[in-house]
VOBA-1610 file (N, C-alpha, C; in pm, whole numbers, padded with zeros to 5 digits, always signed):
BEGIN
Unk+04442+00600-07595Unk+04398+00559-07462Unk+04508+00589-07361Unk+04467+00647-07250Unk+04561+00678-07143Unk+04574+00559-07050Unk+04694+00516-07028Unk+04719+00404-06938Unk+04834+00438-06848Unk+04817+00416-06718Unk+04926+00434-06624Unk+05004+00303-06621Unk+05122+00302-06679Unk+05197+00180-06694Unk+05262+00141-06561Unk+05264+00010-06537Unk+05333-00041-06421Unk+05408-00166-06462Unk+05500-00211-06378Unk+05581-00328-06409Unk+05494-00452-06416Unk+05549-00559-06472Unk+05479-00686-06480Unk+05431-00725-06341Unk+05309-00771-06331Unk+05245-00788-06202Unk+05177-00923-06190Unk+05152-00962-06065Unk+05081-01087-06040Unk+04931-01065-06026Unk+04891-00941-05993Unk+04749-00905-05985Unk+04728-00775-06061Unk+04611-00761-06119Unk+04584-00643-06202Unk+04447-00586-06168Unk+04448-00470-06103Unk+04325-00397-06075Unk+04316-00280-06172Unk+04222-00286-06263Unk+04206-00182-06364Unk+04089-00093-06328Unk+04114+00036-06326Unk+04014+00135-06287Unk+03983+00223-06408Unk+03860+00220-06451Unk+03817+00293-06570Unk+03768+00432-06528Unk+03852+00532-06545Unk+03815+00668-06507Unk+03699+00721-06591Unk+03692+00679-06716Unk+03581+00723-06800Unk+03447+00674-06743Unk+03445+00552-06688Unk+03322+00500-06630Unk+03283+00581-06506Unk+03382+00621-06426Unk+03353+00706-06309Unk+03295+00840-06354Unk+03356+00900-06455Unk+03306+01027-06509Unk+03164+01011-06562Unk+03141+00904-06638Unk+03007+00880-06693Unk+02904+00860-06583Unk+02942+00790-06477Unk+02850+00770-06365Unk+02817+00903-06298Unk+02917+00989-06281Unk+02894+01120-06221Unk+02801+01204-06310Unk+02825+01203-06439Unk+02740+01278-06532Unk+02598+01224-06533Unk+02584+01092-06524Unk+02450+01033-06520Unk+02377+01074-06392Unk+02445+01063-06277Unk+02383+01103-06151Unk+02344+01250-06154Unk+02431+01330-06209Unk+02403+01474-06221Unk+02279+01500-06306Unk+02260+01418-06409Unk+02145+01436-06499Unk+02012+01402-06431Unk+02017+01331-06319Unk+01896+01290-06249Unk+01847+01396-06151Unk+01925+01501-06131Unk+01898+01596-06024Unk+01808+01710-06069Unk+01749+01774-05970Unk+01671+01894-05998Unk+01765+02007-06038Unk+01709+02110-06095Unk+01788+02222-06145Unk+01868+02288-06031Unk+01992+02319-06061Unk+02084+02388-05970Unk+02128+02305-05850Unk+02098+02177-05850Unk+02146+02089-05742Unk+02287+02042-05778Unk+02380+02055-05684Unk+02520+02018-05706Unk+02540+01869-05679Unk+02613+01804-05768Unk+02648+01664-05751Unk+02792+01658-05700Unk+02808+01643-05568Unk+02938+01656-05503Unk+02984+01519-05453Unk+03075+01453-05523Unk+03112+01316-05491Unk+03185+01301-05359Unk+03171+01182-05304Unk+03244+01143-05183Unk+03367+01064-05225Unk+03484+01115-05188Unk+03610+01048-05224Unk+03688+01008-05099Unk+03614+00983-04993Unk+03677+00941-04867Unk+03739+00802-04884Unk+03822+00764-04786Unk+03889+00634-04789Unk+03961+00611-04921Unk+04032+00718-04965Unk+04106+00712-05092Unk+04014+00675-05207Unk+03900+00746-05213Unk+03798+00720-05316Unk+03757+00574-05315Unk+03720+00527-05195Unk+03677+00388-05175Unk+03785+00290-05220Unk+03911+00333-05205Unk+04024+00247-05239Unk+04074+00260-05381Unk+04010+00344-05462Unk+04046+00351-05604Unk+04140+00466-05638Unk+04173+00550-05540Unk+04267+00659-05563Unk+04200+00794-05568Unk+04199+00865-05455Unk+04129+00994-05447Unk+04189+01096-05542Unk+04320+01098-05555Unk+04385+01194-05644Unk+04341+01173-05787Unk+04351+01050-05836Unk+04319+01022-05975Unk+04171+01043-06005Unk+04086+00995-05915Unk+03942+01008-05935Unk+03899+01155-05932Unk+03949+01229-05834Unk+03909+01370-05819Unk+03959+01455-05934Unk+04082+01432-05976Unk+04134+01510-06088Unk+04057+01481-06216Unk+04018+01356-06236Unk+03939+01321-06354Unk+03804+01392-06351Unk+03738+01391-06235Unk+03607+01456-06223Unk+03620+01608-06233Unk+03725+01663-06177Unk+03748+01807-06186Unk+03763+01851-06331Unk+03828+01769-06412Unk+03847+01803-06553Unk+03715+01808-06629Unk+03609+01749-06571Unk+03476+01753-06632Unk+03382+01848-06559Unk+03438+01934-06473Unk+03358+02041-06414Unk+03315+02021-06271Unk+03354+01912-06208Unk+03318+01890-06069Unk+03404+01978-05979Unk+03342+02052-05888Unk+03418+02149-05808Unk+03393+02138-05658Unk+03317+02036-05615Unk+03293+02014-05472Unk+03313+01865-05443Unk+03394+01837-05340Unk+03422+01698-05303Unk+03407+01681-05153Unk+03374+01558-05112Unk+03361+01524-04970Unk+03467+01422-04931Unk+03528+01445-04816Unk+03619+01347-04757Unk+03574+01323-04613Unk+03633+01222-04549Unk+03593+01190-04412Unk+03672+01269-04310Unk+03803+01277-04327Unk+03890+01328-04221Unk+03970+01449-04265Unk+04022+01520-04167Unk+04109+01634-04194Unk+04232+01591-04272Unk+04290+01480-04235Unk+04408+01429-04306Unk+04378+01405-04453Unk+04262+01346-04481Unk+04223+01325-04621Unk+04205+01458-04694Unk+04147+01556-04625Unk+04126+01686-04686Unk+04256+01756-04721Unk+04352+01752-04630Unk+04482+01815-04654Unk+04552+01747-04771Unk+04545+01615-04774Unk+04610+01541-04883Unk+04546+01576-05018Unk+04413+01583-05021Unk+04344+01611-05147Unk+04365+01754-05191Unk+04376+01848-05098Unk+04397+01988-05133Unk+04523+02005-05218Unk+04624+01926-05192Unk+04750+01936-05267Unk+04734+01892-05411Unk+04625+01819-05441Unk+04606+01764-05574Unk+04502+01839-05657Unk+04433+01937-05595Unk+04325+02006-05664Unk+04345+02157-05659Unk+04278+02225-05750Unk+04289+02370-05760Unk+04232+02438-05636Unk+04275+02560-05610Unk+04234+02633-05491Unk+04085+02662-05488Unk+04023+02674-05606Unk+03881+02709-05610Unk+03789+02589-05585Unk+03845+02470-05569Unk+03765+02351-05540Unk+03730+02348-05392Unk+03602+02324-05362Unk+03561+02313-05223Unk+03578+02168-05177Unk+03647+02151-05065Unk+03666+02018-05005Unk+03598+02020-04869Unk+03497+01936-04853Unk+03417+01930-04731Unk+03463+01811-04647Unk+03499+01840-04523Unk+03545+01736-04429Unk+03428+01699-04339Unk+03382+01575-04348Unk+03252+01541-04290Unk+03254+01515-04140Unk+03364+01465-04086Unk+03359+01437-03941Unk+03497+01431-03878Unk+03565+01542-03883Unk+03695+01546-03816Unk+03726+01686-03767Unk+03626+01753-03708Unk+03650+01887-03656Unk+03670+01878-03506Unk+03792+01900-03462Unk+03822+01907-03320Unk+03874+02046-03289Unk+03867+02083-03164Unk+03888+02222-03128Unk+04028+02273-03160Unk+04126+02185-03164Unk+04261+02230-03192Unk+04295+02232-03341Unk+04198+02197-03427Unk+04227+02180-03570Unk+04181+02298-03657Unk+04122+02400-03598Unk+04063+02506-03679Unk+04163+02571-03774Unk+04284+02590-03729Unk+04386+02655-03814Unk+04411+02575-03941Unk+04406+02445-03931Unk+04429+02361-04049Unk+04319+02380-04153Unk+04195+02389-04105Unk+04085+02413-04197Unk+04102+02546-04269Unk+04147+02646-04197Unk+04168+02777-04256Unk+04286+02776-04353Unk+04398+02718-04313Unk+04519+02721-04394Unk+04506+02641-04523Unk+04429+02534-04518Unk+04414+02449-04637Unk+04282+02470-04708Unk+04209+02573-04666Unk+04082+02607-04731Unk+03988+02487-04736Unk+03963+02429-04620Unk+03873+02315-04607Unk+03746+02358-04533Unk+03635+02297-04569Unk+03507+02330-04508Unk+03468+02222-04409Unk+03456+02254-04280Unk+03421+02151-04181Unk+03271+02128-04173Unk+03235+02006-04139Unk+03097+01976-04099Unk+03095+01974-03947Unk+03011+02059-03889Unk+03000+02072-03744Unk+02891+01977-03695Unk+02928+01889-03602Unk+02836+01781-03562Unk+02786+01791-03419Unk+02846+01878-03338Unk+02806+01888-03198Unk+02795+02035-03158Unk+02736+02056-03042Unk+02727+02192-02987Unk+02867+02246-02962Unk+02958+02162-02915Unk+03096+02206-02893Unk+03161+02248-03024Unk+03132+02174-03131Unk+03186+02211-03262Unk+03142+02351-03303Unk+03012+02377-03293Unk+02959+02507-03337Unk+03014+02620-03251Unk+03025+02596-03120Unk+03077+02700-03030Unk+03223+02730-03059Unk+03301+02625-03080Unk+03443+02643-03108Unk+03464+02714-03241Unk+03382+02679-03340Unk+03397+02742-03471Unk+03358+02890-03466Unk+03252+02919-03391Unk+03209+03058-03374Unk+03319+03139-03305Unk+03378+03083-03203Unk+03485+03151-03129Unk+03608+03172-03218Unk+03641+03072-03299Unk+03756+03081-03387Unk+03739+03193-03489Unk+03619+03206-03543Unk+03594+03313-03640Unk+03609+03451-03576Unk+03564+03463-03454Unk+03576+03591-03385Unk+03722+03626-03357Unk+03801+03524-03321Unk+03944+03547-03298Unk+04011+03593-03427Unk+03974+03530-03538Unk+04034+03563-03667Unk+03970+03687-03730Unk+03857+03728-03675Unk+03784+03843-03726Unk+03752+03828-03875Unk+03706+03709-03911Unk+03664+03686-04048Unk+03560+03575-04052Unk+03482+03576-04159Unk+03380+03474-04177Unk+03440+03354-04250Unk+03425+03238-04190Unk+03481+03116-04247Unk+03368+03014-04258Unk+03344+02967-04379Unk+03227+02883-04405Unk+03234+02748-04337Unk+03117+02696-04302Unk+03105+02564-04243Unk+02968+02506-04278Unk+02950+02381-04243Unk+02823+02310-04264Unk+02780+02252-04130Unk+02652+02256-04102Unk+02600+02196-03978Unk+02522+02070-04013Unk+02556+01961-03946Unk+02481+01836-03965Unk+02381+01817-03851Unk+02260+01777-03890Unk+02156+01748-03793Unk+02115+01602-03807Unk+02103+01534-03695Unk+02060+01395-03697Unk+01908+01389-03707Unk+01858+01332-03817Unk+01713+01321-03836Unk+01664+01176-03822Unk+01751+01087-03773Unk+01706+00950-03754Unk+01813+00844-03773Unk+01932+00884-03813Unk+02042+00789-03828Unk+02100+00751-03691Unk+02086+00845-03594Unk+02144+00827-03461Unk+02293+00796-03469Unk+02358+00880-03548Unk+02502+00871-03561Unk+02557+01009-03532Unk+02617+01076-03629Unk+02670+01209-03606Unk+02564+01317-03629Unk+02588+01434-03568Unk+02501+01548-03593Unk+02435+01601-03467Unk+02399+01729-03472Unk+02320+01787-03364Unk+02184+01719-03357Unk+02132+01705-03237Unk+01993+01659-03228Unk+01902+01771-03279Unk+01781+01736-03310Unk+01687+01837-03358Unk+01667+01945-03253Unk+01660+01904-03127Unk+01643+02002-03020Unk+01764+02095-03011Unk+01885+02039-03023Unk+02006+02120-03018Unk+02009+02220-03133Unk+01965+02179-03249Unk+01964+02271-03363Unk+01861+02381-03343Unk+01748+02347-03289Unk+01645+02449-03262Unk+01697+02552-03162Unk+01770+02507-03062Unk+01831+02601-02965Unk+01936+02688-03032Unk+02010+02630-03125Unk+02111+02707-03198Unk+02045+02818-03280Unk+01933+02787-03340Unk+01860+02888-03416Unk+01820+03004-03325Unk+01776+02971-03206Unk+01729+03073-03113Unk+01843+03156-03055Unk+01957+03091-03028Unk+02062+03155-02947Unk+02184+03204-03026Unk+02199+03158-03149Unk+02317+03201-03225Unk+02280+03225-03371Unk+02189+03316-03387Unk+02139+03347-03521Unk+02250+03401-03611Unk+02343+03476-03554Unk+02450+03536-03634Unk+02539+03429-03698Unk+02570+03325-03622Unk+02652+03218-03676Unk+02586+03155-03798Unk+02459+03127-03786Unk+02387+03063-03896Unk+02374+03157-04014Unk+02341+03280-03988Unk+02316+03377-04095Unk+02441+03407-04176Unk+02554+03414-04109Unk+02674+03466-04175Unk+02771+03360-04227Unk+02769+03241-04170Unk+02880+03151-04196Unk+02842+03009-04239Unk+02717+02971-04224Unk+02679+02833-04253Unk+02631+02822-04398Unk+02700+02737-04473Unk+02666+02718-04615Unk+02545+02627-04632Unk+02545+02515-04561Unk+02440+02414-04575Unk+02402+02361-04438Unk+02278+02316-04428Unk+02245+02221-04323Unk+02243+02083-04390Unk+02283+01984-04315Unk+02307+01852-04373Unk+02247+01746-04281Unk+02197+01639-04342Unk+02160+01521-04265Unk+02189+01399-04353Unk+02175+01281-04294Unk+02214+01159-04366Unk+02105+01054-04353Unk+02067+00996-04467Unk+01961+00896-04471Unk+02014+00760-04427Unk+01935+00691-04347Unk+01979+00561-04296Unk+01933+00443-04378Unk+01826+00459-04456Unk+01766+00345-04527Unk+01736+00376-04673Unk+01811+00466-04733Unk+01779+00512-04868Unk+01786+00401-04972Unk+01869+00300-04948Unk+01881+00191-05045Unk+01758+00100-05044Unk+01670+00119-04945Unk+01543+00047-04940Unk+01433+00145-04980Unk+01395+00142-05105Unk+01309+00246-05162Unk+01179+00262-05085Unk+01122+00155-05038Unk+00990+00160-04974Unk+00997+00169-04821Unk+01114+00189-04767Unk+01127+00200-04622Unk+01065+00332-04576Unk+00973+00326-04481Unk+00900+00446-04436Unk+00991+00547-04366Unk+01107+00502-04322Unk+01197+00593-04252Unk+01252+00700-04346Unk+01259+00671-04476Unk+01306+00772-04572Unk+01215+00894-04571Unk+01085+00869-04574Unk+00988+00980-04573Unk+00991+01051-04438Unk+01008+00976-04330Unk+01012+01036-04197Unk+01131+01130-04184Unk+01249+01087-04231Unk+01366+01173-04223Unk+01349+01296-04311Unk+01290+01279-04427Unk+01264+01392-04516Unk+01172+01494-04448Unk+01069+01447-04383Unk+00974+01537-04315Unk+01044+01614-04202Unk+01126+01545-04125Unk+01197+01612-04016Unk+01293+01717-04071Unk+01362+01683-04179Unk+01458+01775-04239Unk+01388+01897-04296Unk+01279+01874-04365Unk+01202+01985-04424Unk+01146+02076-04316Unk+01105+02019-04204Unk+01053+02098-04093Unk+01160+02192-04037Unk+01285+02146-04033Unk+01395+02231-03987Unk+01420+02346-04083Unk+01411+02318-04210Unk+01429+02424-04310Unk+01321+02531-04293Unk+01199+02488-04268Unk+01090+02584-04249Unk+01110+02665-04121Unk+01167+02602-04019Unk+01196+02675-03895Unk+01298+02785-03919Unk+01393+02757-04007Unk+01492+02859-04044Unk+01426+02973-04121Unk+01336+02938-04210Unk+01269+03039-04292Unk+01184+03132-04207Unk+01123+03078-04102Unk+01044+03161-04011Unk+01131+03270-03948Unk+01257+03237-03924Unk+01352+03332-03866Unk+01423+03414-03974Unk+01376+03402-04098Unk+01436+03472-04213Unk+01580+03428-04237Unk+01606+03301-04206Unk+01738+03242-04231Unk+01726+03146-04348Unk+01791+03181-04458Unk+01784+03100-04578Unk+01916+03025-04596Unk+01913+02894-04573Unk+02032+02811-04592Unk+02008+02707-04699Unk+02115+02669-04765Unk+02107+02556-04858Unk+02106+02428-04777Unk+02063+02319-04843Unk+02045+02194-04770Unk+02097+02076-04852Unk+02144+01974-04781Unk+02190+01851-04847Unk+02151+01731-04762Unk+02086+01633-04824Unk+02034+01517-04753Unk+02072+01385-04820Unk+02071+01381-04953Unk+02077+01253-05025Unk+02219+01204-05049Unk+02239+01076-05023Unk+02358+01005-05066Unk+02330+00939-05201Unk+02410+00841-05242Unk+02388+00776-05372Unk+02246+00724-05385Unk+02203+00644-05288Unk+02070+00583-05297Unk+01961+00689-05286Unk+01986+00792-05205Unk+01887+00897-05187Unk+01853+00971-05314Unk+01947+00977-05406Unk+01922+01044-05535Unk+01803+00979-05605Unk+01791+00846-05591Unk+01689+00772-05665Unk+01556+00765-05591Unk+01548+00826-05473Unk+01419+00835-05404Unk+01328+00938-05469Unk+01388+01035-05540Unk+01309+01134-05610Unk+01354+01276-05582Unk+01302+01370-05658Unk+01344+01511-05648Unk+01327+01573-05510Unk+01230+01528-05432Unk+01208+01586-05299Unk+01331+01573-05210Unk+01412+01471-05234Unk+01527+01444-05150Unk+01654+01515-05199Unk+01647+01586-05313Unk+01769+01640-05373Unk+01816+01770-05308Unk+01727+01862-05283Unk+01760+01992-05224Unk+01868+02063-05308Unk+01974+02112-05244Unk+02074+02194-05315Unk+02203+02118-05349Unk+02223+02004-05285Unk+02345+01926-05311Unk+02321+01781-05271Unk+02374+01689-05350Unk+02371+01547-05315Unk+02516+01499-05302Unk+02532+01384-05233Unk+02666+01337-05198Unk+02685+01192-05241Unk+02696+01165-05369Unk+02711+01025-05415Unk+02850+00970-05385Unk+02853+00848-05337Unk+02979+00777-05317Unk+02976+00646-05391Unk+02903+00548-05337Unk+02901+00413-05393Unk+02865+00410-05541Unk+02762+00484-05578Unk+02715+00481-05718Unk+02822+00529-05814Unk+02902+00623-05769Unk+03010+00676-05852Unk+03105+00566-05895Unk+03123+00467-05809Unk+03221+00361-05832Unk+03157+00233-05885Unk+03032+00243-05928Unk+02967+00131-05995Unk+02886+00040-05905Unk+02881+00068-05775Unk+02801-00012-05684Unk+02653+00021-05703Unk+02570-00080-05704Unk+02428-00059-05727Unk+02365+00014-05608Unk+02313+00135-05627Unk+02256+00212-05515Unk+02120+00160-05470Unk+02050+00088-05556Unk+01919+00031-05522Unk+01926-00119-05553Unk+01971-00200-05458Unk+01995-00342-05486Unk+01875-00419-05540Unk+01754-00374-05507Unk+01636-00447-05553Unk+01604-00420-05700Unk+01678-00327-05761Unk+01656-00295-05901Unk+01784-00319-05981Unk+01772-00323-06112Unk+01887-00343-06199Unk+01981-00224-06187Unk+02109-00251-06181Unk+02208-00144-06169Unk+02214-00062-06298Unk+02199+00069-06284Unk+02202+00158-06401Unk+02337+00227-06416Unk+02431+00197-06325Unk+02563+00259-06330Unk+02662+00170-06404Unk+02763+00232-06460Unk+02867+00157-06529Unk+02963+00093-06428Unk+03009-00025-06459Unk+03109-00090-06376Unk+03243-00019-06396Unk+03314-00001-06288Unk+03435+00082-06288Unk+03562-00001-06286Unk+03559-00117-06219Unk+03684-00191-06201Unk+03677-00332-06258Unk+03794-00383-06292Unk+03813-00525-06317Unk+03933-00569-06233Unk+03929-00693-06189Unk+04038-00749-06110Unk+04069-00889-06160Unk+04194-00910-06194Unk+04234-01044-06234Unk+04367-01078-06168Unk+04393-01206-06156Unk+04512-01253-06086Unk+04583-01359-06168Unk+04715-01354-06165Unk+04795-01446-06245Unk+04803-01584-06177Unk+04793-01686-06258Unk+04806-01823-06207Unk+04953-01853-06181Unk+04983-01893-06057Unk+05120-01928-06020Unk+05151-02074-06050Unk+05053-02159-06029Unk+05076-02302-06045Unk+04944-02373-06066Unk+04946-02477-06150Unk+04832-02568-06165Unk+04880-02706-06125Unk+04803-02772-06037Unk+04847-02903-05991Unk+04730-03001-05990Unk+04764-03128-06008Unk+04665-03235-06003Unk+04635-03270-05858Unk+04510-03306-05831Unk+04467-03344-05697Unk+04397-03480-05706Unk+04430-03570-05616Unk+04371-03704-05615Unk+04247-03709-05527Unk+04175-03818-05538Unk+04055-03841-05457Unk+04091-03835-05308Unk+04007-03766-05232Unk+04019-03753-05086Unk+04133-03662-05041Unk+04205-03600-05133Unk+04307-03503-05092Unk+04238-03373-05052Unk+04300-03304-04957Unk+04243-03178-04908Unk+04326-03061-04957Unk+04264-02944-04949Unk+04326-02821-04998Unk+04330-02718-04885Unk+04446-02658-04863Unk+04456-02541-04777Unk+04453-02571-04628Unk+04456-02462-04549Unk+04457-02471-04404Unk+04334-02545-04351Unk+04358-02628-04252Unk+04248-02698-04186Unk+04203-02824-04256Unk+04239-02837-04384Unk+04202-02956-04459Unk+04052-02978-04468Unk+03973-02871-04468Unk+03828-02885-04469Unk+03770-02910-04608Unk+03845-02870-04710Unk+03796-02888-04847Unk+03858-03016-04903Unk+03772-03114-04937Unk+03821-03244-04984Unk+03766-03274-05123Unk+03852-03324-05210Unk+03811-03363-05344Unk+03752-03505-05339Unk+03633-03523-05396Unk+03572-03657-05400Unk+03602-03730-05530Unk+03680-03664-05616Unk+03729-03729-05738Unk+03854-03655-05784Unk+03925-03712-05878Unk+04045-03647-05928Unk+04011-03512-05990Unk+04101-03415-05972Unk+04075-03284-06028Unk+04201-03202-06043Unk+04183-03075-06067Unk+04294-02981-06082Unk+04264-02854-06004Unk+04369-02794-05950Unk+04355-02666-05882Unk+04456-02567-05938Unk+04418-02440-05935Unk+04507-02331-05975Unk+04532-02244-05853Unk+04658-02213-05828Unk+04697-02131-05714Unk+04733-01993-05762Unk+04682-01891-05694Unk+04707-01751-05731Unk+04760-01675-05611Unk+04834-01569-05638Unk+04891-01485-05531Unk+04795-01371-05498Unk+04678-01410-05451Unk+04575-01313-05412Unk+04506-01368-05289Unk+04520-01298-05177Unk+04459-01343-05053Unk+04389-01230-04981Unk+04359-01250-04855Unk+04285-01145-04785Unk+04368-01021-04758Unk+04501-01032-04768Unk+04585-00911-04757Unk+04568-00821-04878Unk+04524-00878-04989Unk+04497-00798-05110Unk+04350-00763-05124Unk+04267-00810-05033Unk+04125-00776-05040Unk+04034-00887-05085Unk+04089-01007-05113Unk+04004-01121-05144Unk+03957-01178-05010Unk+03840-01137-04968Unk+03793-01160-04832Unk+03791-01310-04797Unk+03831-01340-04675Unk+03838-01479-04629Unk+03700-01544-04629Unk+03596-01464-04614Unk+03460-01517-04615Unk+03420-01574-04751Unk+03502-01550-04854Unk+03476-01609-04986Unk+03522-01754-04995Unk+03584-01805-04889Unk+03639-01940-04892Unk+03534-02046-04925Unk+03411-02026-04879Unk+03307-02126-04901Unk+03226-02104-05028Unk+03224-01980-05075Unk+03129-01950-05183Unk+03186-01868-05297Unk+03316-01835-05292Unk+03374-01747-05392Unk+03382-01810-05531Unk+03361-01726-05630Unk+03366-01772-05770Unk+03458-01681-05851Unk+03500-01730-05965Unk+03581-01652-06058Unk+03560-01712-06198Unk+03638-01665-06293Unk+03622-01714-06431Unk+03757-01730-06499Unk+03765-01832-06580Unk+03875-01849-06676Unk+03812-01858-06813Unk+03843-01763-06899Unk+03784-01761-07033Unk+03632-01780-07029Unk+03566-01708-06939Unk+03421-01710-06923Unk+03367-01839-06862Unk+03455-01931-06823Unk+03413-02054-06757Unk+03416-02031-06606Unk+03304-02056-06539Unk+03298-02032-06395Unk+03377-02136-06318Unk+03457-02089-06223Unk+03531-02177-06133Unk+03503-02132-05991Unk+03539-02217-05893Unk+03508-02187-05754Unk+03632-02194-05667Unk+03628-02118-05558Unk+03736-02123-05458Unk+03739-02263-05397Unk+03860-02316-05380Unk+03878-02447-05316Unk+03962-02429-05190Unk+03904-02455-05076Unk+03977-02440-04951Unk+03973-02297-04900Unk+04038-02276-04787Unk+04035-02146-04723Unk+04130-02047-04791Unk+04082-01926-04811Unk+04167-01819-04862Unk+04263-01778-04751Unk+04391-01773-04783Unk+04490-01735-04684Unk+04536-01591-04708Unk+04637-01547-04635Unk+04678-01408-04643Unk+04728-01370-04782Unk+04807-01458-04843Unk+04873-01423-04970Unk+04828-01508-05088Unk+04757-01616-05063Unk+04727-01712-05169Unk+04581-01756-05163Unk+04533-01797-05279Unk+04401-01860-05288Unk+04411-01971-05391Unk+04324-02070-05375Unk+04324-02186-05464Unk+04186-02201-05526Unk+04184-02225-05656Unk+04058-02242-05728Unk+04052-02381-05790Unk+03933-02440-05783Unk+03908-02568-05848Unk+03885-02542-05997Unk+03978-02590-06079Unk+03969-02567-06225Unk+03947-02699-06299Unk+03891-02797-06229Unk+03870-02928-06289Unk+03779-02923-06411Unk+03688-02826-06414Unk+03593-02816-06524Unk+03644-02737-06644Unk+03766-02688-06636Unk+03823-02610-06746Unk+03901-02703-06838Unk+03871-02704-06968Unk+03942-02793-07061Unk+04093-02772-07056Unk+04167-02880-07070Unk+04312-02877-07059Unk+04374-02780-07159Unk+04321-02775-07279Unk+04380-02688-07381Unk+04366-02540-07344Unk+04262-02507-07266Unk+04246-02370-07219Unk+04342-02343-07104Unk+04354-02439-07012Unk+04445-02421-06899Unk+04589-02401-06945Unk+04629-02471-07047Unk+04766-02462-07096Unk+04798-02323-07153Unk+04696-02255-07203Unk+04718-02126-07268Unk+04684-02007-07179Unk+04611-02031-07071Unk+04560-01920-06989Unk+04650-01893-06870Unk+04687-01767-06852Unk+04772-01726-06740Unk+04695-01654-06630Unk+04570-01617-06656Unk+04498-01528-06563Unk+04363-01587-06523Unk+04322-01552-06402Unk+04187-01580-06354Unk+04118-01445-06330Unk+03997-01431-06382Unk+03920-01307-06367Unk+03836-01313-06239Unk+03863-01223-06148Unk+03789-01217-06021Unk+03668-01125-06033Unk+03691-01001-06076Unk+03583-00906-06102Unk+03589-00870-06250Unk+03480-00892-06320Unk+03478-00874-06466Unk+03334-00850-06510Unk+03313-00848-06640Unk+03176-00832-06690Unk+03092-00956-06661Unk+03158-01067-06630Unk+03086-01189-06593Unk+03051-01193-06444Unk+03125-01119-06365Unk+03103-01116-06220Unk+03138-00978-06168Unk+03035-00898-06144Unk+03056-00760-06102Unk+03081-00754-05952Unk+03119-00637-05906Unk+03157-00624-05765Unk+03041-00656-05671Unk+02919-00624-05710Unk+02804-00657-05626Unk+02785-00809-05617Unk+02818-00881-05724Unk+02805-01026-05723Unk+02900-01089-05622Unk+03026-01050-05628Unk+03125-01111-05540Unk+03104-01068-05396Unk+03052-00947-05374Unk+03019-00904-05239Unk+02909-00992-05181Unk+02812-01026-05263Unk+02706-01116-05220Unk+02760-01253-05182Unk+02855-01304-05259Unk+02917-01433-05227Unk+02990-01428-05093Unk+03046-01311-05061Unk+03120-01294-04936Unk+03029-01259-04819Unk+02898-01249-04846Unk+02800-01212-04743Unk+02836-01078-04680Unk+02872-00982-04765Unk+02904-00847-04718Unk+02849-00747-04819Unk+02887-00621-04803Unk+02844-00517-04896Unk+02960-00479-04987Unk+02929-00427-05101Unk+03032-00392-05200Unk+03128-00287-05147Unk+03080-00200-05057Unk+03166-00097-04999Unk+03288-00161-04931Unk+03262-00265-04850Unk+03372-00330-04778Unk+03469-00395-04875Unk+03414-00462-04975Unk+03499-00530-05072Unk+03586-00431-05147Unk+03526-00321-05191Unk+03600-00223-05270Unk+03711-00159-05188Unk+03681-00122-05066Unk+03783-00056-04983Unk+03886-00155-04928Unk+03859-00285-04942Unk+03953-00385-04894Unk+04061-00419-04995Unk+04045-00373-05116Unk+04146-00401-05219Unk+04272-00325-05181Unk+04360-00392-05111Unk+04471-00327-05041Unk+04579-00271-05130Unk+04676-00213-05066Unk+04786-00146-05138Unk+04873-00244-05215Unk+04866-00373-05182Unk+04948-00470-05253Unk+04893-00503-05392Unk+04770-00459-05420Unk+04717-00474-05555Unk+04747-00347-05633Unk+04830-00357-05734Unk+04869-00241-05813Unk+04753-00193-05899Unk+04736-00064-05903Unk+04625-00005-05977Unk+04671+00039-06116Unk+04588+00016-06214Unk+04612+00064-06350Unk+04492+00146-06393Unk+04516+00270-06432Unk+04408+00360-06471Unk+04400+00367-06622Unk+04278+00356-06674Unk+04257+00368-06817Unk+04154+00478-06843Unk+04172+00550-06953Unk+04080+00655-06992Unk+04109+00698-07134Unk+04004+00725-07208Unk+04019+00784-07341Unk+03981+00932-07340Unk+03911+00975-07236Unk+03861+01112-07231Unk+03939+01202-07137Unk+03992+01146-07032Unk+04066+01226-06934Unk+04211+01232-06977Unk+04253+01346-07026Unk+04384+01358-07089Unk+04494+01403-06994Unk+04458+01432-06870Unk+04561+01475-06776Unk+04648+01356-06738Unk+04778+01373-06749Unk+04869+01263-06716Unk+04866+01236-06567Unk+04850+01109-06534Unk+04842+01068-06394Unk+04981+01050-06337
//
């Protein structure tokens, strides 16, 4: 087993690279023939380490990755082979074209100014440099409007014919399987593809994110862009999660103390004990990603026994009510399990009244990461 060793720690975030690889292979198996499964590793692979995650996936044949920004793309390029395509989804500004060329990065063009600047840059360099055009089909976020794209087809056919790899759009409600907007966006996207075909312009297309993969083959086209599902987040919350869990998080107990009746815990003194009990204090707070919103509803486990947050979570510390844990277990146990097989990341996100994406990316730099793998033999 491959383990990235680190010094003795107060918190332990374990990332199972094999589970990430298995999730990617599973998602890939759901796709139509010749559709590329190109993972999203933005925000440092949702906080889990873009370098480690991407290198593990590359070792299993993945050759296309998505990042959010130019800075992320440059950083990832240093960690991957030259033949790997790195797509930068929304950081193309007019002064940055040289960076895309020098680091072999593929920009997503989101505005008319983007397409014009990219066209001009290629003419200055006298070479064809690939790009992707995003069209807004209902998200009302980034991308050319449908009208702007139609004008582009009419007025700059050469740009599209020679240099555009994919047209791209993004689903707004894919995690809601029965939401009618999914079909509406698909129809708009398909109509644009047909408009290209009328002009004898054949482009590849990409529409589906993690949840979009499970809407069905119609949404797959030539490439999908899974992010959340890769990291074990349930892409269809109303159904049982079919992805493997990727992370575990546990925290070392710093102190166990007795609490008397009517004593309060933490800032504000809002949490009061109505009988004698015990609390365990851990060095895990919102600076490490244990969201403050868990103060009222957060749960954890000691030896599979459920315990609850007591008092407000502070920046560096949290307190758990361990009154229900037998003394003989408390005396022997040094750790509290925050994310485990008893409580997955979707569970704790629900307790925090947020989404798993926020929780995962909030696991800050102060939580040391440990990577485990039996299949990925590249030394991290």
